[in-house]
N, C-alpha and C positions, 0 to 999 in steps of 0.2 A: 254526509252527517249520519253517526251513530246514536241509536237508543238503545240505555239497556237497562237491564233489572238483573237483580239478584236474590236468590232465596239460600239464607246461611241457615246453618246446621236442622237441616236435613236431617230424619231417622230412616238413612237409606242407605247400602253401601251405593259408591261414591264409583265401582264395578257395575252396577245392575243402572245407575242412572244415566251413565254412558251409552248401554245399549241404546237407550230410547230418545236418547240425544243423537245418534249418530244417525237416527231415522230422518232426525228433520233440518240437517248441517245442509245448508245450501237451497233448501227449495223456497218457495214463495209464504207467506205467512199464510193464506188461503188453504193452503198445499198443506202444509205442515200443522194447523190446527186441526184438520180435515184427520190426517194419519193420529194426531196424539188420541182425538174421538175413539178411535176404534181399535187403541192399541192394546192390546190386554196386559199392562204388565201396573204393577202398584205404583209408580212412582207417575203416569202418563196423565193423571188429573193434577199433581204436584205443577208439572212442568207446561201443561197447557194456563193454567192459572197464571204460570211466569209469562208465559211469551203475550196473554191476553195483556199482562200490568205492563210489559214492555213495549207494547201496540199503544195500549192508551197514554205513554208517557211521549210516543210519538205525537200523537194525536191530539194532546195537550199542548206540547208546545207549537201544533199547527193552527190550530186554536186563537188562544192566549196569548202567548209569545209572537204569533207573526211570520213566523218562520215557514217558510213554501215547502210541504214536505205533501210528497205522492202516497197515501196511504197503501195503496193497491201495488204501488210496484215496489211494498218492501218486501227483505226475502229475510233469511234466519242467517245472519254470516256468523256467528261465533256463539256455538254452545259449549261449553265447557262446564265437569263437573269432578269440584277438588276435593280434595280431604279434607276435613275437618277433624276435631278432637277425637280419639277415640275412647269409648267409654269401657271399661274394664271390670268385667265379671266373674263372678266366681257360679260353679254350679256343683253341685253335690256328685260323690263319686264313690265307687263302691268301698268299704273296709275302711270308710272314716277319712279319705281323702278327698283333694277339691281338685275341679279341673277349670284351669281357667278359659276364659272367652272374651273374643273383641267385639261391641258392636260400635260400629262404623256409623260415622257421619256426614255427611257431603256437604258440599258450600256449589250450587249451581248457577253458574250466568249464564244469560242470554244477551246477543248483541246484534239487531237487526240495524240494515242499513238499507240504503233507496239504492235500485239499479240505476246504471246509464242510460242515455238511448239506445243504444247496441247491443240489447242485453245484461251485458257483465257488469261489473261493479265499475267501480270511475275507471276513467282512462289511464290512471298513475298504475293501477293494479294489473287491466293487460296490457300495460307495455313491459310490465316487470314479470310477466309468465312468460312473455315472448322470450326475455334475454335468459331468462333460467333453461328452457325447450331447446335456445341453440345451443349445439356441441363444437366448442371450442378447437378448430384445427390445430392438430399438433401432432408430435410424435408418437407413435403408437406407447402402451402400455410395455414395461420391460418383462422378460421373461421369469418365470420365476424359478427362485435359485432350488427347491426342492425336482425338479426335472433335472437340473444340472447334477446332482446329489445322485440321481436312480442312474441314472447316464454313465457316469463314474463307477456303479458297483457294479452294473455290467459288463463295464471294461475289465475289470480286476475277474471275474468268474472267467470269463474268457481267456485266462492271462492264464489264471491260475490251471485250467485243462488243459 
């Protein structure tokens, strides 16, 4: 089961938010919280708050709704920073001109999931990974045409001499 939390219209560039989100993807919640606590980026406290919100969503479902959730085995399954609407601004420039610049906004989403008994995600995801990693046995890839053109050019030069 997945537990989500979203923070929309955050005043941070999505690119800068992704730098921090990449640090916590796939980690246990406890490790992710420690990482965020000691990360020196301005967006780190916001993402930490969002991660705690997703953790509380999981905790709420386990206590109030009667769903069996092991909070200690949760990990960050998905962490995404998408573009929000951009704010166009104008800055004064020399000789009465104006420079335009853009203030970016991010929509940040976190998704927590429970690890299976084997330390991975659910059994279906493990089987899917094995299928992707297996290379199909078949014909080798055809040679590039550029090599044929180069060899044809060499033959013409040899005939010209």
